[in-house]
PLY file of the C-alpha trace (Angstrom):
ply
format ascii 1.0
element vertex 288
property float x
property float y
property float z
element edge 287
property int vertex1
property int vertex2
end_header
32.44 7.31 11.03
34.39 10.55 11.06
32.53 13.55 9.68
34.83 15.67 7.52
34.60 19.43 7.10
36.53 19.57 3.85
35.51 18.07 0.51
39.12 17.37 -0.41
39.79 15.49 2.84
36.64 13.39 2.34
37.53 12.56 -1.28
41.09 11.62 -0.32
39.79 9.30 2.43
37.24 7.75 0.05
39.87 6.99 -2.60
42.50 5.77 -0.16
40.16 3.43 1.72
37.97 2.46 -1.28
34.98 3.16 0.93
32.70 6.17 1.46
33.16 9.44 3.31
30.84 12.18 4.56
31.60 15.90 4.59
29.31 18.41 6.33
30.19 21.86 5.04
28.93 25.18 6.38
30.96 27.78 4.55
32.46 28.11 1.11
35.74 26.32 0.50
38.26 27.64 -1.99
36.44 27.80 -5.34
37.59 25.22 -7.90
37.23 25.39 -11.65
35.43 22.63 -13.49
36.82 19.40 -12.10
36.30 15.62 -11.94
36.62 12.92 -9.29
37.53 9.24 -9.31
34.58 8.56 -6.99
30.83 9.09 -7.06
29.48 12.22 -5.38
26.14 12.97 -3.74
25.54 16.64 -3.01
22.66 17.54 -0.68
21.75 21.19 -0.20
20.42 22.26 3.19
20.49 26.02 2.67
20.47 26.39 -1.15
22.07 29.48 -2.62
24.27 28.17 -5.41
24.35 27.14 -9.03
25.69 23.79 -10.27
27.21 23.10 -13.67
27.39 19.32 -14.17
28.51 17.85 -17.47
27.42 21.02 -19.32
24.01 21.13 -17.57
23.22 24.11 -15.34
21.08 23.84 -12.18
19.92 26.40 -9.64
20.12 24.89 -6.16
17.27 25.07 -3.65
17.08 23.67 -0.10
16.31 19.95 -0.26
17.88 19.45 -3.68
19.96 16.30 -4.12
22.48 15.77 -6.93
23.96 12.47 -8.17
27.33 12.96 -9.89
28.97 10.03 -11.67
32.73 9.53 -11.54
34.47 11.52 -14.28
31.45 13.81 -14.80
32.86 17.33 -14.84
31.20 19.72 -12.40
31.57 23.20 -11.02
29.84 24.97 -8.13
29.44 28.75 -8.44
28.67 31.17 -5.61
25.30 32.95 -5.76
24.84 34.17 -2.19
27.49 35.07 0.37
27.48 33.75 3.92
26.68 30.35 5.36
26.23 27.55 2.87
25.02 24.41 4.63
25.35 21.17 2.65
26.28 17.49 2.89
28.64 15.91 0.37
29.11 12.14 0.18
32.05 10.66 -1.69
31.57 6.98 -2.58
34.13 4.66 -4.15
32.66 2.78 -7.16
34.28 -0.50 -6.08
32.51 -0.32 -2.72
29.10 0.07 -4.37
29.88 -2.91 -6.59
30.50 -4.95 -3.44
27.08 -3.96 -2.09
25.29 -4.75 -5.34
23.69 -8.05 -6.35
22.82 -9.54 -9.77
19.33 -8.01 -9.43
20.10 -4.76 -7.61
22.63 -2.23 -8.88
23.39 0.16 -6.04
25.03 2.58 -8.47
21.94 2.95 -10.67
21.38 6.54 -9.54
24.86 7.38 -10.87
24.79 5.29 -14.06
21.32 6.17 -15.40
21.98 8.68 -18.16
19.50 9.24 -21.02
18.63 12.26 -23.20
16.86 14.83 -21.02
18.22 13.27 -17.85
18.54 15.45 -14.72
21.26 15.00 -12.09
18.93 16.61 -9.55
15.99 15.34 -7.55
14.13 17.37 -4.92
13.38 15.69 -1.60
10.11 16.39 0.19
10.09 17.19 3.92
9.79 13.56 5.01
12.60 12.51 2.67
14.79 15.39 3.91
14.32 14.25 7.50
15.10 10.68 6.56
18.24 11.75 4.68
19.54 13.59 7.74
18.57 10.63 9.95
20.93 8.37 7.98
23.72 10.95 8.06
23.35 11.28 11.84
23.33 7.49 12.31
26.43 7.00 10.18
28.44 9.76 11.86
27.48 8.84 15.44
28.19 5.10 15.47
30.78 3.85 17.94
31.69 0.78 19.94
31.28 -2.93 19.27
30.45 -3.94 15.66
30.64 -0.34 14.48
31.94 -1.44 11.06
29.14 -3.98 10.60
26.45 -1.47 11.58
28.01 1.20 9.39
27.93 -1.01 6.31
24.33 -2.13 7.01
23.05 1.41 7.53
24.87 2.70 4.45
23.35 -0.11 2.36
19.87 0.85 3.59
20.71 4.50 2.88
21.63 3.72 -0.74
18.40 1.76 -1.21
16.49 4.82 0.05
18.39 7.14 -2.32
17.89 4.89 -5.34
14.17 4.59 -4.62
13.89 8.37 -4.36
15.75 8.62 -7.65
13.51 6.04 -9.33
10.33 7.80 -8.27
11.39 11.16 -9.65
12.70 9.98 -12.99
9.41 8.14 -13.48
10.96 4.72 -13.88
8.75 1.92 -12.55
10.62 -0.10 -9.98
9.47 -3.39 -11.41
11.23 -2.49 -14.67
14.54 -1.68 -13.01
15.84 -5.18 -12.29
19.16 -4.27 -13.83
21.67 -6.98 -14.37
24.74 -5.71 -12.56
27.34 -6.33 -15.21
29.17 -4.40 -17.88
28.86 -5.52 -21.44
31.71 -7.96 -22.17
32.89 -5.81 -25.06
33.10 -2.73 -22.87
35.06 -4.66 -20.24
37.59 -5.55 -22.91
37.74 -1.94 -24.12
38.30 -0.64 -20.59
41.02 -3.20 -19.98
42.74 -2.28 -23.23
42.59 1.46 -22.45
44.02 1.02 -18.96
46.82 -1.24 -20.19
47.77 1.22 -22.95
47.00 4.53 -21.26
50.47 5.92 -22.04
49.98 5.34 -25.78
47.98 7.51 -28.21
44.42 6.13 -28.16
41.66 7.43 -30.43
38.13 6.27 -31.18
39.33 5.26 -34.66
42.09 3.20 -33.09
39.69 1.45 -30.68
37.16 0.76 -33.42
39.87 -0.90 -35.54
41.29 -2.78 -32.56
37.92 -4.36 -31.69
36.48 -4.57 -35.24
33.54 -2.33 -34.35
32.09 0.77 -35.97
32.89 4.11 -34.34
29.22 4.89 -33.67
28.61 1.47 -32.08
31.68 1.54 -29.83
30.81 5.06 -28.63
27.21 4.05 -27.90
27.93 0.88 -25.91
30.72 2.60 -23.96
28.43 5.47 -22.92
25.64 3.06 -21.96
27.94 0.95 -19.79
30.04 3.65 -18.11
27.87 6.77 -18.17
30.59 8.78 -19.89
32.22 9.11 -23.32
35.44 7.42 -24.41
37.33 10.71 -24.69
36.14 11.92 -21.29
37.12 8.60 -19.73
40.56 8.73 -21.34
41.19 12.25 -20.07
39.86 11.46 -16.60
41.96 8.30 -16.24
45.09 10.09 -17.42
44.51 12.93 -14.98
43.82 10.47 -12.17
47.14 8.74 -12.87
48.88 12.10 -13.21
47.62 13.18 -9.78
48.99 10.01 -8.22
52.40 10.34 -9.92
52.70 14.02 -9.05
51.91 13.21 -5.41
54.73 10.67 -5.46
57.20 13.37 -6.52
57.61 12.60 -10.22
58.58 15.55 -12.42
55.77 17.18 -14.38
57.31 16.48 -17.81
57.75 12.80 -16.94
54.15 12.59 -15.76
52.92 14.14 -18.99
54.73 11.46 -21.00
53.69 8.52 -18.80
50.02 9.51 -18.91
49.74 9.60 -22.71
49.09 13.29 -23.33
50.07 14.51 -26.79
52.19 17.36 -25.51
52.77 19.46 -22.40
50.40 22.22 -23.54
47.54 19.73 -23.86
48.42 18.19 -20.47
48.53 21.59 -18.77
45.18 22.67 -20.21
43.39 19.36 -19.44
44.81 19.01 -15.93
44.10 22.60 -14.91
40.53 22.44 -16.26
39.78 19.18 -14.42
41.63 19.71 -11.12
41.41 23.47 -10.73
45.17 24.09 -10.39
48.19 23.55 -12.64
50.21 20.30 -12.40
53.13 22.17 -10.80
50.90 23.70 -8.11
49.22 20.36 -7.49
52.61 18.70 -7.06
53.75 21.45 -4.71
50.79 21.12 -2.34
50.24 17.35 -2.55
53.72 15.85 -2.44
53.84 12.90 -0.01
0 1
1 2
2 3
3 4
4 5
5 6
6 7
7 8
8 9
9 10
10 11
11 12
12 13
13 14
14 15
15 16
16 17
17 18
18 19
19 20
20 21
21 22
22 23
23 24
24 25
25 26
26 27
27 28
28 29
29 30
30 31
31 32
32 33
33 34
34 35
35 36
36 37
37 38
38 39
39 40
40 41
41 42
42 43
43 44
44 45
45 46
46 47
47 48
48 49
49 50
50 51
51 52
52 53
53 54
54 55
55 56
56 57
57 58
58 59
59 60
60 61
61 62
62 63
63 64
64 65
65 66
66 67
67 68
68 69
69 70
70 71
71 72
72 73
73 74
74 75
75 76
76 77
77 78
78 79
79 80
80 81
81 82
82 83
83 84
84 85
85 86
86 87
87 88
88 89
89 90
90 91
91 92
92 93
93 94
94 95
95 96
96 97
97 98
98 99
99 100
100 101
101 102
102 103
103 104
104 105
105 106
106 107
107 108
108 109
109 110
110 111
111 112
112 113
113 114
114 115
115 116
116 117
117 118
118 119
119 120
120 121
121 122
122 123
123 124
124 125
125 126
126 127
127 128
128 129
129 130
130 131
131 132
132 133
133 134
134 135
135 136
136 137
137 138
138 139
139 140
140 141
141 142
142 143
143 144
144 145
145 146
146 147
147 148
148 149
149 150
150 151
151 152
152 153
153 154
154 155
155 156
156 157
157 158
158 159
159 160
160 161
161 162
162 163
163 164
164 165
165 166
166 167
167 168
168 169
169 170
170 171
171 172
172 173
173 174
174 175
175 176
176 177
177 178
178 179
179 180
180 181
181 182
182 183
183 184
184 185
185 186
186 187
187 188
188 189
189 190
190 191
191 192
192 193
193 194
194 195
195 196
196 197
197 198
198 199
199 200
200 201
201 202
202 203
203 204
204 205
205 206
206 207
207 208
208 209
209 210
210 211
211 212
212 213
213 214
214 215
215 216
216 217
217 218
218 219
219 220
220 221
221 222
222 223
223 224
224 225
225 226
226 227
227 228
228 229
229 230
230 231
231 232
232 233
233 234
234 235
235 236
236 237
237 238
238 239
239 240
240 241
241 242
242 243
243 244
244 245
245 246
246 247
247 248
248 249
249 250
250 251
251 252
252 253
253 254
254 255
255 256
256 257
257 258
258 259
259 260
260 261
261 262
262 263
263 264
264 265
265 266
266 267
267 268
268 269
269 270
270 271
271 272
272 273
273 274
274 275
275 276
276 277
277 278
278 279
279 280
280 281
281 282
282 283
283 284
284 285
285 286
286 287
């Protein structure tokens, strides 16, 4: 597997191939404002020296720290120390993890587990740090016959290792984590409805009436199943679609309308906050 040296390049490859991508970064890239991704992200700090803001939680980063960031969780990395900043960033497509999962083993548990007091960070001990780098080296050095088969097998083993490390630090007993890998049927229907009507005004009141559920109940089951809130999901999906349409050359005003934003001002504010640049600048630098 190719080892990227740019987060953006790795994310683009992950989304395009619906697979996973590895970026090994040594120096600071251009700083982005609070942003979101369509894929899962694992951030592993080798040198430390930064501060992470993830979904309104702030973390100081030390060497050996590992962060699990769910898709659509807003995050922002701020510079603390100048100079070399050694870290590994994995971008993983959610559909690929679903393929690796079984009815008894959810490979995305480390991304989906979100309870009050939850921490996105775990700290690896020396043995775990060595093992983490072992998997990275194996994945980025494979070549020759059956490379794709070996890559998938090693990555599956890697995710088992990461989930076990996650389990142990959040004090969840493994025997109690036989999670059924399925969304609640109601949430599946809600997600399908949202995605089919993304260009229309959608509110929690509207969804509650549509599915004959109370607002508190629909918010609770949605958060439990997806790891994010309805409003955050709506905004993230609309921005994801907007990025795709802008890349295809569609005019900004048309994109705003097709993605269901109330007005251009709201679109501009939401897009810039999530992506780090304005829609016009994004279109300028990402046109295909």
